[in-house]
N, C-alpha and C positions, 0 to 999 in steps of 0.2 A: 504494500500500500504506500502511496505517495506520502513522504514525510512532511511535505508542505513547507511553507515559509516559516522560519523560526518566529517571526513577529506574530504569527497566529496565536502564540501563547498569551500575548497581551491583548488580544482582540476582545472588544466588548460587543457582545451580541445583543439584540433586542431583549428586553426584560422577559417577555413571555417565553421566547425561545430558550433563553438561558435557564429559566425555571424548569421547563420540560426536560431539557438535557441534564440538568442537575438532578431531577427526580429519577431519571434513568440510572444515573450513577448510584443513587441511594438504593434503588431497587435491586441492583445486581450485588450489592454488598450487605444488604440488610440481614439476611439469614445468618451469614457468617459473623455479623456484628453482635447478634444477640445470643449466639449459641454458648459463648463463654459464661455469661451470667447464669444461663440455664444450667450448665454443667456445675458451676460453683454452687448454685442454690441447691441442687439435688445432693451434691456431696456433703454440704454442711447442714442439710435439712433445714433450710431457712423457711420461715413462714411465708405465706403468699404475699403479705403486705410488704415484707422486706425484699422479696424477689422482684416485685413490681417496681419498688423504689430503685434497686440497683440497675434494672433494665432501662428505666427512664433516664437514670443518671449516666448510664453507658452511652446512650444515644446522644444526650446533651453534651457530654465531654468529647465524644468522637466528633461532633459537629464543631466544637470550639477548636479542637486540634486540627481539623481539616481547614478551617478558616485561617489559622496561623500559618499552616504549611503553604496554602495556595496564595494568600495575600502578602504574607511576610510583614513582620513588625519588629522593630528594634533589634535587628540582628538574628531574628528567629524566622524560619520558614524559607523554602527554596523559591517561592513564587513560580511554581510549576503546577501543572494539573495533577494534584495528588489528593486522594481521599484517605483519611486515617481511620483505622479500626483497631479493636483490641487484639493484641498479639496472643496467639495460641500457646506460645512458649511459656507464658506465665501461669498456665492453668495448674500444673502439678505443684509448683512451689506455693501458689496461693492456697490450694487445698490443704497442704501440709501445715502452713502457717495458721490458717483458719481453724484447723482441727485441734490446735492447742488451746485448751480451755482458758489459759491465762492471756492469750492473745486475741483470738477470734477475728472479727472483721476489723477492729481497731488496729490489730497487729498487721493485718494485710495492708491497710491503707498507710500506716506509718512506713512500712518497708517500700511501698510503691513511691511515696513522696521522696524518700531518701534516694531511691534508685534514679528517680527523675533528676534530682540535683546532681547525682554522679554522672548521669548521661550528658547534662549540659556542660559540666566541667571536662568530660572526656572527649567531647565532639571535636575540639581543635586538634587533639592528638590523632584521632581517626582521619582527619583531613590530610595529615601528613603522609598517610599510607595510600593516597590516591594513585601514586605511580605504580603500586602493586596490583592495579586492576586494569590491565590492558584488555584488548578485545578477546583474547583466549579465555580470560577469567570471566569477563562480563557475559560473553556469549554462552559459556558453559553454565553459569549460574541461571541465566534467563531460560535456557532450554530446560533445566531441571525444575525451575519454578513452574513452567507451563505443564510439563509432563506430570509432576507431582500433583498439581491441582486438577488434572483431568479425572483422577479417581473421584474427587469431590463431585465434579459434574456428572460423572457416570452414576454415582450413587443417588444424586438428586433426581436424575432422569428416571431411575428405577423406582423412586418413591421414598427414599430415605436411606437408612443404614441396613445392611443385610442381617445384622444381629440386633435384637432388642436389648435394652439396658440390663435385663436379667440374664442375658446370654443365650436366650432361645432364638431360633431362626425366625426372621421376620416373614410371616406368610404372605404379606402383600408386596414384598420386594420383587420387582420385575413384573408387576401386574400389567397385563396387556393394555388396560385402559391408560395406565400411566405412560407406557411406552408410546401409545398412539398419540396422546396429547403432546408428549415431548417431540415426536416426529413432526406433528403439525406445527408446533412452535418453530422448530428448525426450518421447516419448509418456508414459513412466512418470512423468517429472518433472511434466508438465502435469496428468496424471490425479490424481496424489497431491496436487498443489497445489490442485486443484479439489475433490476429494471427501474427502481425508483431513483429520483434525483433530489438533490438539495436537502431540505430539512427532513423530508419523509425518510430518505435513506439514512440520515443521521440518527433517527429514532427507531430504526428497524427493530432493535432489541426490545424497546418499550412496547411497540405495537405487537410484536410477537408474543411477549409475555402477557399483555392485556388480552389478546385473543385466547391464549391458554387459560387465563383466569376465567374467562367467560365459559370456555368448554368445561373446565373443572366445576364451575358453578352448576351447569346443566346436568353434569354427571352426579351431582350431590356430594362432591368431594370437599366442599368448602364449608366450614363451620364458623358462624359469626355469633355464637352464643356468648362468648366472653366479651364481645364488643359492647353489648348492652350493659354488662356489669362493670366495665372499665370507666373510671371518671374522665370528665372532659379535660380537666386541668390539673397539673401537678407542679408543686413548687420543689425545685432542686436546691436543697439546703446544704451548704458546706458542713462537713463533719456530722452528718445526720446520725451516725452510730457512736458519737462521742469523740473526744480528742484522740488523735492517733497515738498508738503505742510504738515506740522505736526500739525494737529488740535487735541486738547486734547480729545474731545468727540469721534472723529473718531478713535483715537488710543486706547481708552478704549474699544470700540466695537470690534476692531480687536484683541486686547489682549484677550478678552473673547473667540473669535474664536480660538486663539492659545491654550488657556487652554483646550478647547474641543478637538482640534487636538491632544494635548499631551495625553489626556485620551484615545482617539481612538487608537493612535499609540502604547500606552503601551499594550493594549489588543492584537493588531495585532502582535507586536514584541514577546510577550510571546507565542502566538499561533504559530508563525513561528519557535520559538525555539523548540516547541514540534514536529513540522512537520519535521524539518531537523535533529533532534536528538542532538541539541546543546542548552541546556537550557539557557535562557536569564538571565545573571547575572546582578546585579546592574550596574556594569561598562559598560556592553554592552548596557543596556537600556539607560543610560545617554548619551553615544555616539550617539545612534540612535535618541534620542529626541533633542540633540544639532543639529544634521543634519536637523531635521525638522525646527528648528529655523533658521539655516543658509539657508535652502531652501527658507524660506520666505524673508530673506534679499536679496538673489539672485533674487527672483521673483520681489521684489520692485525695485531693481536697473535696471533690464532688462525689465521693463514694463510688468511684468507677474503677478503671483499670489502666495499665500502661498501653500505649498506642503505637502503631507502626503503619507504614503505607500498605494499602491493600493491592495485591497484584491483580485481582480480577478487574479492578478499575483501570489499571495500566493496560490490560487487555482490551477494555472498552475503548480507551483512547486510540489504540491501534486499529480496532475494527471500524470505528466511526470516522476517524480522521479529524475529530473535533479536539483541538489541543488547548483551547482557551482555559486559562487557570480560573477565570471568573465563573465558568460552568461548575467547576469543583467547589468554588466558594459558595455558589448557590446550593450545591448539595450539602455543604456544611450547615448553611442556614436551615435547610429542610430537616436535617438531623436534629438540630437544636429545637425546632418546632415540634418534631415528633417526641422528643423528650419532655417537652412542656405540655403537650396535648396527647396524653396516652391513648385516647380513643382513636385518633388518627393512626398511631403506631399499631394498634390492635388490628385495624383493617389491613394494613400492609402485611402484618405478621400472619394473616390468614391465607396468604398465598402459599399453596402447597409446594414442596420441593420439586416435584416432577414438572411443574410449570416453568421453573427456573433452570432445570437441568440442561436443556438443549442450548440455551443462551450461554450457560457456563462453559459447555464444551467448546462452543465457537470461540469465546473470549480466551479461554486457557490455551486453546490450539493456536490462536494468534500470538500469544506470548511465547509459546515454544518456537513458532516459526520465526519470530524476531531474533531469538537466540541463534537459530540456524543461519539466518542471514548475516548476523554479526560474525559468526564463525567462518562464514564463506568469504569474508574480506581478508582472511589470513592466508598467506602463502605458506602452506604446510610443507611444500617441497624445500623451501629455503629455511623455514623454522621447524626442523624435524622434531625438536623437543616439544613443540606446541601440540603435536599429535598426542603424545603421551599425557600432557597436562590435561587436555580436553577429555581423553578417553578415561583416564583414571578418576578424575574429579566427577565426571558424569556417572561413572559406575558407583562411586561412593555415595552420590546423592540418591541413587536408586535403592540403596540398602533398606532404609526405613519403609519405603513403599512396597518392596517385594518380600522382605523377610522381617517379620515383627519380633522374632526372638533372637536376632543376630547379636544384639548387645545386651541380652537379658541378664547376664551375670556380672555386668559392670556396676559400679556404685550408683545409687539412686540419683546423686547430684549430677551425674553425667547425662541424664536424660534430656536436659535442656539443650544439649548439643546433639546427642545421638538420635533423638527422635525427629530432628529436622533435617531433611535432605538438603534444604537450601544452605544451612549452616555447614554441613559436611562438605558440600560441593565448594562453597566459598573458601573455607579453610584449606582444603586440599588443593584447590586450584592456585591459590595465592602461594602456598608453600612450594608446590611443584614448579610454578612459573619462576620463582626466585632461584630454584635449583637448576633449571634447564636454561632459562633465558636471562637471569640476572635481573637487577633492579633497573628498569629503564629510567632515563632522565625524565623530568617533568615535561620538558619540551617534546620529547618523543611520544610520551603518553598523550599529550594534547593533540599532537599532529595525527596520531592514530585515531583518536576519537573523532577528529574532523573528517578524516578519510572515511571512517565508518558511517558518519552522518551523511556524507556525500553519497555513499552507496545506497543508503536508505532513500535519499531524495530521488536517485535514479530508479 
């Protein structure tokens, strides 16, 4: 897909169009955004009132973090089309912290706030490692991101998870009705992308999902019972569960999560620079990583979570070609409103996974293809070591996806690294690139990024 003019990033579209495109971004990330509070609530056996509170807070804080990242304020935010959502890396440490009777939710939020401050302070140090992310690293990471996320899209299209929470096989997984709706949504997205023009083509995903929602409604697969019981307005109060508790061990575990988040974000920000045709400079990278840290601080203050850029939204940017950062800012505003008006959020939450599955497959496939296109810019005959860098790092990234027990006997703290194919790929690719290719100069790295962006433009 044409990478377009870099100035498109700063383009201001009409208000109505911006709002619709922003809502499309919210729709493709919504399910992933609320699944973490649902998992945490179930693990800690939170009452329904508290669960609703943290879900609303999660949407509210994700919206604030997206606004900071896309608009940029006081040295925070990349000013690129980025949507922020809760990082899944934090789930296990948060459950362990919250399960401690002396810590609970207050201990979770204290650790999140401290890790956010740590992230803000560590961002400039991460910026110095930008030269360690040439095309072979960025392309490998982006390819693994896309392939890893395809499993999510596949499960959504089949109706959810193959196993129920109690370990039993989900009898509705792969229901022909779910597959038929997913296929119909995919057909609509493909036909509109092929034959539609302008704004209609840009919202092909939204139109396809809306059609799937209607089909699911007619099939009786949509339940709106909880919408009536959901209040219209909710106040997001800071420290709703009391003042945060700053436990040293909890802080260390969440700081490790923050380090992993910074590594993941670095790969995604570099990939986004390739996609939109504006290479990620050290300054932009530091601003983006600072926003990740600030997002965690906001999450801890407003009873939510640490945040990172969502790769499905990067896939949407690739698919639609709409690169305006103000569209993602509109998505941030919508997330804030959904947090403040829970009834609206309940309607969006009623969208079944199989309605979103086909759209997810398309977007995650686009992310993987961008990784392949970046790798295609490398002269593997001249840089023979790069073949091994890409091959081994991609293979390492597939381990969590293909073998769930591979790292089962390692210490529990290592899960924040071993359960993420993105992190394994990034760490492996950076290390092997230094071994085989050495540390490229900053000028060489920037020149390579410019060449890769030029290939995307072609």
